[in-house]
C-alpha positions in Angstrom: -14.8 -11.2 -5.0 -13.7 -9.2 -8.2 -16.4 -7.3 -10.5 -19.2 -6.9 -8.0 -20.2 -3.6 -6.6 -22.1 -3.7 -3.2 -24.7 -0.8 -2.4 -22.8 -0.1 0.8 -19.7 0.7 -0.7 -16.9 0.0 -3.5 -15.5 -3.6 -3.6 -12.0 -4.0 -3.3 -10.9 -6.9 -5.8 -8.5 -9.6 -4.3 -6.4 -9.2 -7.4 -6.0 -5.4 -6.8 -5.1 -6.0 -3.1 -2.6 -8.6 -4.0 -1.0 -6.4 -6.7 -1.0 -3.4 -4.4 0.9 -5.3 -1.8 3.2 -6.9 -4.0 4.4 -3.2 -4.8 4.1 -2.1 -1.3 5.0 -4.8 1.1 5.9 -3.8 4.6 4.7 -0.2 3.8 1.9 -0.3 6.1 3.9 -1.2 9.2 6.5 1.2 8.6 4.0 4.1 8.3 2.4 3.1 11.6 5.8 2.4 13.2 5.3 5.5 15.2 1.7 5.7 15.8 1.5 3.2 18.6 -1.7 1.3 17.2 0.0 -2.0 17.2 0.9 -1.8 20.8 -2.3 -0.4 21.7 -4.3 -3.4 20.0 -1.7 -6.1 21.3 -2.1 -4.8 24.7 -5.8 -5.8 24.9 -5.0 -9.5 24.2 -4.4 -11.6 27.5 -1.1 -13.3 27.9 -1.3 -16.8 26.7 -4.4 -16.3 24.6 -5.0 -18.3 21.5 -5.1 -15.6 18.9 -5.1 -15.2 15.2 -4.2 -11.9 13.5 -6.5 -11.5 10.3 -4.9 -9.8 7.4 -1.5 -10.1 9.3 0.7 -8.4 6.6 4.2 -8.3 7.4 3.7 -9.5 10.8 4.3 -6.3 12.7 1.3 -7.0 15.1 1.8 -10.6 15.1 5.4 -10.0 16.7 3.7 -8.3 19.4 1.1 -11.0 20.1 3.6 -13.7 21.3 5.0 -16.9 20.0 1.9 -18.8 19.8 0.0 -16.4 17.7 -0.8 -17.1 14.0 -1.5 -14.9 11.1 -3.3 -15.1 7.8 -3.2 -12.9 4.8 -3.7 -13.0 1.1 -0.6 -11.5 0.0 2.5 -13.8 -0.3 4.7 -10.8 -0.6 3.6 -9.6 2.8 3.7 -12.9 4.5 7.3 -13.4 2.9 8.4 -10.7 5.3 6.5 -12.1 8.5 8.1 -14.3 11.3 6.2 -16.9 12.9 3.4 -19.0 12.0 1.5 -17.7 9.0 -0.5 -18.8 6.2 -2.1 -17.4 3.0 -5.9 -17.3 3.5 -8.9 -15.4 2.9 -10.7 -13.8 5.8 -14.0 -15.5 4.4 -12.5 -19.1 4.5 -10.1 -19.3 7.5 -7.9 -22.6 7.7 -8.6 -22.7 11.5 -10.4 -25.2 13.5 -13.8 -24.2 14.9 -13.8 -23.0 18.6 -10.1 -23.1 18.7 -9.3 -19.4 19.5 -9.6 -16.9 22.3 -9.0 -13.9 20.3 -8.9 -12.7 16.6 -7.1 -9.3 15.8 -7.3 -7.2 12.9 -5.2 -4.0 12.2 -6.7 -1.5 9.6 -8.0 -4.3 7.2 -11.6 -5.3 8.4 -12.9 -2.1 6.4 -11.7 -3.6 3.4 -13.1 -6.9 3.3 -15.7 -8.1 0.7 -18.6 -10.0 2.0 -18.2 -8.8 5.6 -21.2 -11.0 6.8 -19.0 -14.0 5.8 -16.0 -12.7 7.5 -18.0 -12.3 10.8 -19.3 -15.7 10.5 -15.8 -17.1 9.9 -14.5 -15.3 13.1 -17.6 -16.5 15.1 -16.9 -20.1 14.0 -13.2 -20.1 15.1 -13.7 -18.3 18.3 -14.5 -20.2 21.4 -17.7 -19.0 23.4 -16.8 -15.7 25.2 -14.0 -15.2 22.6 -13.3 -11.6 21.2 -12.7 -9.8 17.8 -10.5 -6.7 18.2 -9.9 -4.4 15.4 -8.3 -1.0 14.6 -10.1 1.0 12.2 -9.2 4.0 10.1 -11.2 7.0 10.6 -9.6 9.4 7.9 -8.1 12.9 8.7 -8.8 14.4 12.0 -12.1 16.5 11.6 -10.7 19.6 13.2 -7.1 19.6 11.9 -5.7 22.8 10.6 -6.1 22.8 6.6 -2.4 22.9 6.5 -2.5 19.2 7.6 -1.0 17.3 4.8 -3.7 14.5 5.3 -6.5 16.8 4.7 -4.8 18.4 1.5 -4.0 14.8 0.2 -7.8 13.7 0.5 -8.8 17.1 -1.2 -6.5 16.3 -4.1 -7.9 12.9 -4.7 -11.2 14.4 -5.0 -14.7 12.8 -4.2 -14.7 9.1 -4.0 -16.8 6.2 -2.9 -14.8 4.8 -0.1 -13.7 1.3 -0.4 -15.3 -1.5 1.3 -18.6 -1.9 3.3 -19.6 1.2 5.2 -21.0 -1.0 8.1 -17.6 -2.0 8.8 -16.4 1.5 9.7 -19.0 2.6 12.3 -20.3 1.4 15.7 -23.9 1.1 14.5 -22.8 -0.9 11.5 -20.9 -3.1 13.8 -24.1 -3.6 15.7 -25.7 -4.9 12.5 -22.8 -7.0 11.3 -22.3 -8.5 14.8 -25.9 -9.0 15.7 -25.9 -11.3 18.7 -22.5 -10.2 19.9 -21.5 -7.9 22.7 -20.4 -4.9 20.9 -18.6 -2.5 23.0 -18.4 1.2 22.6 -15.8 2.3 19.8 -12.7 4.1 21.4 -11.4 6.9 19.2 -8.0 8.5 19.4 -5.7 10.6 17.1 -2.0 9.8 15.8 0.5 12.0 14.3 2.0 10.2 11.4 4.0 13.1 10.0 7.0 15.0 11.0 9.3 15.1 8.2 7.5 14.9 4.8 8.9 11.5 3.9 7.3 10.3 7.2 3.9 11.8 6.3 4.2 10.4 2.6 5.2 6.9 4.2 1.5 6.8 5.5 -0.3 8.6 2.5 1.2 6.2 -0.1 -0.4 3.2 1.6 -3.8 4.5 0.4 -5.5 2.2 -2.1 -7.3 5.0 -3.6 -4.0 6.7 -4.6 -3.5 3.8 -7.3 -6.2 5.5 -9.4 -4.0 8.9 -9.6 -0.6 9.9 -10.6 1.1 9.3 -7.4 4.4 11.2 -8.3 2.5 14.2 -9.3 0.5 14.2 -5.9 3.5 13.8 -4.0 5.4 16.5 -5.7 2.4 19.0 -5.4 2.0 18.2 -1.7 5.9 18.5 -0.9 5.8 21.9 -2.7 2.9 23.2 -0.6 3.8 21.9 3.0 7.7 21.7 2.7 9.9 19.5 4.6 7.8 19.6 7.7 4.4 18.0 7.6 1.7 17.6 10.1 -0.3 14.3 9.2 -3.0 13.7 11.9 -5.3 10.6 11.6 -8.1 9.4 13.5 -8.3 5.6 14.5 -11.0 3.6 16.1 -10.6 0.6 18.4 -13.6 -1.7 17.8 -14.4 -4.7 20.0 -16.9 -7.4 19.7 -17.4 -10.3 22.1 -18.9 -13.5 21.1 -21.6 -14.3 23.7 -21.5 -17.6 25.6 -24.3 -20.2 25.2 
């Protein structure tokens, strides 16, 4: 996984992911606690469904999916915080029996997987015919947000970058390519406010993998000096769904 660059984006090495989450275990769920995205995704999973949460992290979504849900993640530090049935595993090699699940969920991780074709193949393998993959994808700052929005300022400070992961994982057209032969539903876009107090906004911004290439303390101090204690931080999210066809 490490050391290879794909034409469609910049590969995120597994070693980097593990190190990042060792330092930031639980940060993602704290950042999105007020955004409602975990609840929105969980509400789409039928009661009693056999479900796997892919890249479950500290189990924030898993806890909303019911007692029979299972989760996998590559980070042992995140899994140490999770409750319920979890295992360390790669998305490309799931320790799950074929055709044993009704739903696979994924919250803000599918965009970062290397070899997404292998991930899709594994999801197809473990889902029963008619099963569904449901994911929340990140859409970046809200396009029409006021320039005082701290997310806009943060992205500007980081400067031009090749977004991590395979670009096809982030768009509806890309999904139709990756999930060829599946029923891909139209993406649903919505906006969340992750700011309020500056610390609330920074809790979200500090989960950015791209921040690791910068002086995080300097970026934080500069942003704080500009926006003060109150900081609007509006982010766009997408709800993406692909159904495995029967027969």
